[in-house]
C-alpha positions in Angstrom: 43.4 -80.6 4.5 43.0 -81.8 8.1 39.2 -82.1 7.7 39.4 -84.0 4.5 39.3 -87.7 3.7 42.7 -87.4 1.9 44.3 -86.1 5.1 43.0 -88.9 7.2 43.8 -91.5 4.5 47.4 -90.2 4.8 47.3 -90.6 8.6 45.9 -94.1 8.3 48.5 -95.3 5.8 51.3 -93.8 7.9 50.1 -95.5 11.1 49.7 -98.8 9.3 53.2 -98.7 7.9 54.6 -97.9 11.3 52.8 -101.0 12.7 54.3 -103.1 9.8 57.8 -101.7 10.7 57.4 -102.4 14.4 56.3 -105.9 13.7 59.7 -106.6 12.1 61.8 -105.3 15.1 63.8 -107.5 17.4 63.4 -107.3 21.2 66.7 -105.3 21.4 65.5 -102.8 18.8 62.4 -102.1 20.8 64.7 -101.0 23.7 66.9 -98.8 21.5 66.9 -95.0 21.9 64.8 -93.2 19.3 65.4 -89.8 17.8 62.9 -88.4 20.2 65.1 -87.4 23.1 64.7 -89.6 26.2 62.3 -92.0 24.4 63.1 -95.5 23.5 61.5 -97.0 20.4 58.9 -98.7 22.6 58.0 -95.3 24.1 57.4 -93.8 20.7 55.2 -96.8 19.9 53.4 -96.3 23.2 52.7 -92.6 22.2 51.5 -93.6 18.8 49.2 -96.3 20.2 47.7 -93.8 22.7 47.2 -90.6 20.6 43.9 -91.7 18.9 42.2 -92.7 22.2 43.8 -90.4 24.8 41.4 -88.0 26.7 42.0 -84.7 28.3 41.4 -86.5 31.7 44.2 -88.9 30.9 46.5 -85.9 30.6 45.2 -84.1 33.7 45.6 -87.3 35.8 49.4 -87.4 35.3 49.9 -83.6 35.3 51.0 -83.3 39.0 53.6 -86.1 38.5 54.8 -84.3 35.4 54.9 -80.9 37.2 52.3 -79.6 34.9 54.7 -79.5 31.9 53.1 -80.5 28.6 56.4 -82.1 27.5 56.7 -84.1 30.7 53.0 -85.2 30.5 53.7 -86.5 27.0 56.8 -88.3 28.2 55.1 -89.9 31.3 52.3 -91.2 29.1 54.6 -92.4 26.4 56.7 -94.4 28.8 53.7 -95.8 30.7 52.1 -97.1 27.5 55.4 -98.0 26.0 55.9 -100.6 28.8 53.1 -102.6 27.3 53.8 -105.8 25.3 55.0 -105.0 21.8 52.2 -107.1 20.2 49.6 -105.1 22.1 51.1 -101.8 20.9 51.2 -102.9 17.3 47.6 -104.2 17.6 46.5 -100.8 19.1 48.2 -98.8 16.4 46.5 -100.9 13.7 43.1 -101.0 15.3 43.0 -97.2 15.7 44.6 -96.3 12.4 41.3 -94.9 11.1 40.5 -92.9 14.3 40.0 -89.2 13.6 40.0 -87.9 17.2 42.3 -87.2 20.1 42.1 -85.4 23.4 40.2 -82.1 23.3 43.2 -80.2 24.5 45.3 -81.6 21.6 44.7 -80.9 17.9 43.9 -83.4 15.1 45.7 -81.1 12.7 48.9 -82.5 14.3 48.0 -86.1 13.6 49.8 -86.4 10.3 53.1 -84.8 11.0 53.1 -86.5 14.4 52.9 -89.9 12.8 55.4 -89.0 10.1 58.0 -87.6 12.4 57.7 -90.4 14.9 58.0 -93.0 12.1 61.4 -91.6 11.4 62.2 -91.4 15.2 61.9 -95.2 15.1 63.3 -96.0 11.7 66.4 -93.8 11.4 68.3 -94.9 14.5 67.8 -98.5 13.5 69.1 -97.8 10.0 65.7 -98.8 8.5 63.8 -97.1 5.7 60.2 -95.9 6.0 59.7 -93.6 3.0 57.0 -90.9 3.2 55.2 -89.5 0.1 56.4 -85.9 -0.5 52.9 -84.6 -0.5 52.4 -85.9 3.1 55.6 -84.3 4.3 54.5 -81.1 2.5 51.3 -81.1 4.6 53.3 -81.7 7.7 55.6 -78.8 7.0 52.7 -76.4 6.4 51.3 -77.3 9.8 54.6 -77.2 11.8 55.8 -74.0 10.2 52.6 -72.1 11.3 51.9 -73.6 14.7 54.5 -72.0 16.9 54.7 -74.0 20.2 56.3 -76.5 20.8 58.8 -76.3 17.8 58.8 -72.6 17.0 60.2 -73.6 13.6 59.7 -70.2 12.0 61.5 -68.4 14.8 64.3 -71.0 15.2 65.0 -71.0 11.4 64.5 -67.3 10.9 67.1 -65.9 8.5 67.1 -69.0 6.2 65.1 -69.9 3.1 63.8 -73.5 3.3 63.0 -75.1 -0.1 61.7 -78.6 -0.7 63.1 -80.2 -3.8 60.5 -82.9 -4.1 57.3 -80.8 -3.7 56.3 -77.1 -4.1 57.1 -75.6 -0.7 59.4 -72.7 0.0 59.4 -70.3 3.0 61.7 -67.7 4.6 64.4 -65.4 3.4 68.2 -65.8 3.5 70.7 -68.6 2.8 69.0 -71.6 1.4 68.4 -74.9 3.0 67.2 -77.2 0.3 66.3 -80.9 0.2 63.5 -83.5 0.6 60.4 -82.3 2.4 60.8 -85.1 4.9 64.3 -83.9 5.9 62.9 -80.3 6.2 60.1 -81.6 8.4 62.5 -83.3 10.7 64.6 -80.2 10.9 61.6 -78.1 11.6 60.7 -80.3 14.5 64.3 -80.0 16.0 65.8 -83.2 14.5 69.2 -83.1 12.8 69.4 -86.7 11.7 68.9 -85.8 8.0 71.2 -82.8 7.8 73.4 -84.7 5.3 70.5 -84.8 2.8 70.1 -81.0 2.8 72.2 -78.6 0.8 72.8 -74.9 0.1 74.6 -72.1 2.0 72.1 -72.3 4.8 72.5 -76.0 5.2 76.3 -75.6 5.2 75.9 -73.1 8.1 73.7 -75.6 10.1 76.1 -78.5 9.5 79.0 -76.4 10.7 77.1 -75.3 13.8 76.0 -78.8 14.5 79.6 -80.1 14.1 80.8 -77.6 16.7 78.4 -78.7 19.4 
């Protein structure tokens, strides 16, 4: 799907809806912590504004400062661009909503789930709603489940069956974790903010484990 017009239409619509959401935020909300650990809302916005135009050279340039860690490179760039004026970030996200490229060392197959997950990184801590069509979350799940690094979803959630209740997607074997595809996508990318929307014996195990940490 990542080479298709329908894929990029989904990316575009998600980016534009994020821009619409950001436009409604107060200055204090821009500074609030997002679901993405160590990133404020404005850092997530900075990342989303940068992804369509970033080059491999941009990443190489900050690599020494980031001790050559891909995660740290991502964070350094997100914070750098997140320091820009909110209006500039919103305008950048809108103006590049149709862009179908990214740095050569990255992967455009990640564009949709990246936008979806980061949309929730912004919305959920602010108690805001940014609904995602189930078929878009389905596509994100397919990509995250098979990509390995950095989420290693298949390995981390081994021993469970994951079943989306709003689209045709089931993987794994074991106690069931069932619920909306979006909640499963967030879980697969290491986020527990939607655990309460998941059910089944596997979900109960995860909730118990999370409560004890």
